[in-house]
C-alpha positions in Angstrom: 0.0 0.0 0.0 3.0 2.3 0.4 3.1 2.6 -3.4 -0.6 3.8 -3.4 0.1 6.4 -0.7 3.0 7.7 -2.9 0.8 7.7 -6.0 -1.9 9.7 -4.2 0.6 12.2 -2.8 2.1 12.8 -6.2 -1.3 13.2 -7.8 -2.4 15.7 -5.2 0.8 17.6 -5.7 -0.2 18.2 -9.3 -3.4 19.9 -7.9 -1.5 22.6 -6.0 -2.7 26.0 -7.0 -6.1 24.7 -8.3 -7.3 23.8 -4.8 -6.8 25.5 -1.4 -4.0 24.0 0.7 -6.4 23.0 3.4 -8.6 21.2 0.9 -5.6 19.2 -0.4 -4.5 18.3 3.2 -8.1 17.1 3.9 -8.1 15.0 0.8 -4.8 13.4 1.7 -5.9 12.6 5.2 -9.2 11.1 4.0 -7.5 9.1 1.3 -4.8 7.8 3.7 -7.5 6.7 6.2 -9.4 4.8 3.5 -6.3 3.2 2.0 -5.2 2.0 5.5 -8.6 0.6 6.2 -8.7 -1.2 2.8 -5.3 -2.8 3.6 -6.5 -4.0 7.0 -9.6 -5.5 5.4 -7.9 -7.0 2.2 -9.7 -4.7 -0.2 -8.4 -2.7 -3.2 -8.6 1.0 -2.5 -8.3 2.3 -6.1 -10.1 2.5 -8.3 -13.0 2.9 -6.0 -15.8 0.4 -6.0 -19.3 0.5 -4.6 -18.6 -2.5 -2.5 -15.6 -0.8 -0.8 -17.6 2.4 -0.2 -20.5 0.6 1.4 -18.3 -1.5 3.6 -16.3 1.5 4.7 -19.4 3.4 5.6 -20.8 0.5 7.5 -17.6 0.0 9.4 -17.3 3.7 10.5 -20.9 4.7 11.2 -20.6 3.9 14.9 -17.8 6.3 15.7 -17.6 8.9 12.9 -20.0 11.8 12.7 -22.4 11.8 9.8 -20.9 15.0 8.6 -17.4 13.5 8.6 -18.7 10.4 6.7 -20.3 12.6 4.1 -17.1 14.7 3.7 -14.9 11.6 3.3 -17.2 10.0 0.7 -17.2 13.3 -1.3 -13.4 13.4 -1.0 -12.9 9.8 -2.0 -15.1 10.1 -5.1 -13.5 13.4 -6.2 -9.9 12.2 -5.9 -10.9 8.9 -7.6 -12.0 11.0 -10.6 -9.0 13.3 -10.5 -6.8 10.3 -10.7 -8.4 9.3 -14.0 -10.7 6.5 -12.7 -14.4 6.1 -13.5 -16.7 7.7 -11.0 -18.6 5.4 -8.6 -22.3 6.2 -8.7 -24.1 7.1 -5.4 -26.0 3.8 -5.3 -29.2 2.9 -3.4 -27.2 0.7 -1.1 -24.8 3.5 -0.2 -27.7 5.9 0.3 -29.4 3.5 2.7 -26.1 3.0 4.7 -25.8 6.8 5.0 -29.5 7.0 6.1 -28.8 4.4 8.8 -25.7 6.3 10.0 -27.7 9.5 10.2 -30.5 7.9 12.2 -28.1 6.4 14.7 -26.7 9.9 15.5 -29.7 11.9 16.9 -27.7 14.6 18.6 -27.6 18.0 16.8 -24.3 19.1 15.2 -22.2 21.2 17.6 -21.9 24.9 16.9 -19.4 27.4 18.3 -21.0 29.7 20.9 -21.7 33.1 19.3 -19.9 36.2 20.6 -22.8 38.6 20.6 -22.6 42.4 20.9 -22.7 42.8 24.7 -20.0 40.1 25.2 -17.9 41.6 22.3 -17.8 45.0 24.0 -16.8 43.4 27.3 -14.0 41.5 25.5 -12.8 44.7 23.8 -12.8 46.6 27.1 -10.9 43.9 28.9 -7.8 44.2 26.6 -4.7 45.8 28.2 -3.6 49.4 27.3 -0.7 48.2 25.2 0.1 47.9 21.5 -0.8 44.2 21.7 -4.1 45.1 23.3 -4.8 47.7 20.6 -4.2 45.1 17.9 -6.6 42.6 19.7 -9.3 45.2 20.2 -9.2 46.1 16.5 -9.2 42.4 15.5 -12.2 41.6 17.7 -14.3 44.5 16.5 -13.4 44.1 12.8 -13.9 40.3 12.9 -17.4 40.8 14.3 -18.4 43.6 11.9 -17.1 41.8 8.8 -18.5 38.4 9.9 -15.0 37.2 9.1 -13.5 33.8 9.2 -10.0 33.5 10.8 -8.3 33.1 7.4 -10.1 36.3 6.1 -9.0 38.3 9.1 -5.4 37.1 8.7 -5.3 38.0 5.0 -6.4 41.6 5.4 -3.9 44.2 4.1 -4.0 48.0 4.5 -5.1 48.4 0.9 -8.2 46.4 1.7 -9.6 49.0 4.1 -11.0 52.4 3.3 -12.1 54.8 6.0 -15.3 56.6 5.0 -16.4 60.2 5.6 -19.1 59.2 8.1 -16.4 57.9 10.5 -17.0 54.3 9.7 -15.1 52.0 7.2 -15.5 49.7 4.3 -13.3 46.8 3.2 -13.0 44.0 0.8 -12.3 40.3 1.6 -10.4 39.3 -1.5 -10.6 35.5 -1.1 -12.4 33.2 1.2 -13.4 29.6 1.7 -16.4 30.0 -0.5 -14.7 32.3 -3.0 -11.6 30.4 -4.2 -11.3 32.5 -7.4 -11.0 35.8 -5.5 -14.2 37.6 -6.7 -14.1 39.5 -3.4 -16.8 40.4 -0.9 -17.6 44.0 0.1 -17.9 44.5 3.8 -18.6 47.4 6.1 -17.4 48.3 9.6 -18.8 50.5 12.4 -17.4 53.7 13.8 -16.2 51.7 16.7 -14.1 49.5 14.4 -12.8 52.5 12.6 -11.6 54.1 15.8 -10.0 51.0 17.1 -8.3 50.2 13.8 -6.9 53.7 13.4 -5.5 53.4 17.0 -3.8 50.1 16.1 -2.5 51.2 12.7 -0.6 54.0 14.3 1.6 51.4 15.9 2.2 49.4 12.7 5.4 50.3 10.7 4.7 51.2 7.0 6.8 48.3 5.7 4.4 45.7 7.3 2.1 44.2 4.6 -0.6 42.8 7.0 -3.1 44.6 9.2 -2.9 41.9 11.9 0.6 40.7 12.3 2.4 38.8 15.1 4.2 40.9 17.8 6.9 38.7 19.5 8.5 40.8 22.2 6.3 43.7 21.2 7.8 44.1 17.7 5.7 43.7 14.5 6.7 41.0 12.2 6.0 41.2 8.5 3.7 38.1 8.3 0.0 37.5 9.0 -1.3 36.0 12.2 -2.1 32.4 11.9 -5.6 31.0 12.3 -4.6 29.3 15.5 -3.3 32.6 16.9 -6.6 34.3 16.1 -8.5 31.5 17.9 -6.2 31.9 20.9 -6.8 35.6 21.0 -10.6 35.0 21.1 -10.4 32.4 23.8 -8.1 34.6 26.0 -10.3 37.6 25.4 -13.3 35.6 26.7 -11.3 34.4 29.7 -10.4 38.0 30.6 -14.1 39.1 30.8 -16.0 39.3 34.0 -19.5 38.1 34.6 -21.5 35.5 32.6 -19.5 34.2 29.6 -19.1 31.0 27.5 -16.6 28.5 28.5 -13.2 28.6 26.8 -13.8 25.4 24.9 -17.1 26.6 23.5 -15.4 29.5 21.7 -13.7 29.0 18.3 -12.6 31.1 15.4 -16.2 31.1 14.1 -17.7 32.6 17.3 -17.5 36.2 16.0 -19.1 35.2 12.7 -21.9 33.3 14.5 -22.6 36.0 17.1 -22.8 38.8 14.5 -25.2 36.8 12.3 -27.4 36.1 15.3 -27.4 39.8 16.3 -28.4 40.9 12.8 -31.4 38.5 12.9 -32.4 39.9 16.4 -32.0 43.5 15.1 -34.6 42.7 12.4 -32.5 42.3 9.3 -33.9 39.8 6.7 -32.1 36.6 5.7 -31.0 38.2 2.4 -29.1 41.0 4.2 -27.5 38.5 6.6 -26.4 36.2 3.8 -24.9 39.1 1.9 -23.1 40.4 5.0 -21.6 37.0 5.7 -20.9 35.9 2.2 -23.2 32.9 2.3 -24.6 31.5 -0.9 -26.5 28.6 0.5 -29.6 29.4 2.6 -29.3 26.2 4.6 -25.8 27.1 5.7 -26.8 30.6 6.8 -29.9 29.2 8.6 -27.5 26.8 10.6 -25.7 29.8 11.9 -28.9 31.4 13.1 -30.6 28.4 14.7 -29.3 29.1 18.3 -30.1 32.8 18.2 -32.0 33.9 21.3 -34.6 35.7 19.2 -38.0 35.9 20.9 -40.4 36.8 18.2 -43.2 37.2 20.8 -41.4 39.8 22.8 -43.7 42.7 23.6 -46.8 40.7 22.6 -49.5 40.5 25.3 
């Protein structure tokens, strides 16, 4: 099977540039897991067969989430096609196995706790009065206003932001998870974000290409923050706040995006406006973000 692992790795290398690095890493991990399982069960991994896919699904439905199973099946079939093999149809037997797997897992998918506006303001106010604190305040505020993913925040450059005459700002997210070809998404920020960003940018040297850069020993480095660093900033900011707050493990890099979407719903914005603000193209995905919003539609009704 070592030869197959090498073949897969070489083939995926040819796809660099056409697919996002995270997508290729995910494909490699899913293919490696499938190849190892096939070896342990005396089955041929490639080209894919309906028998192997059904058996793999049946063997993993007890301990893999249904979302993980779906992702792996999509990845396996896609890479199978990319390697020049004939596609394996989504047969009735495979459909039934996936139905069984879904009915076995009755718990709802976990979602990161949303950082809503009141908590956001407490997190911002809890930052220290240092250059690092100024960076984190701007990052928190802009991430919320832009409904930004970690990668989108990390990729922001000074040329992507324009301060407007009304004291607010506008920006463009040039590339995202759902915009691999860089069409761009226009976003807007509040006067709060504009003030915090101006305060932070006064500390950033002009030769730094990124708005949010690492600061080891208090010195800006000319590279973007990593996604992990942004997640850690969010978690630490939550820990710093006093009063009621989510637990650290409930917060992720998506929490700002989730909380902002929920607040827009509570503020009375329609789903079209929310999808446009967050860059969602699929109504089901946007609705998933809103499902835990504490939005009492009967408030004020007697």
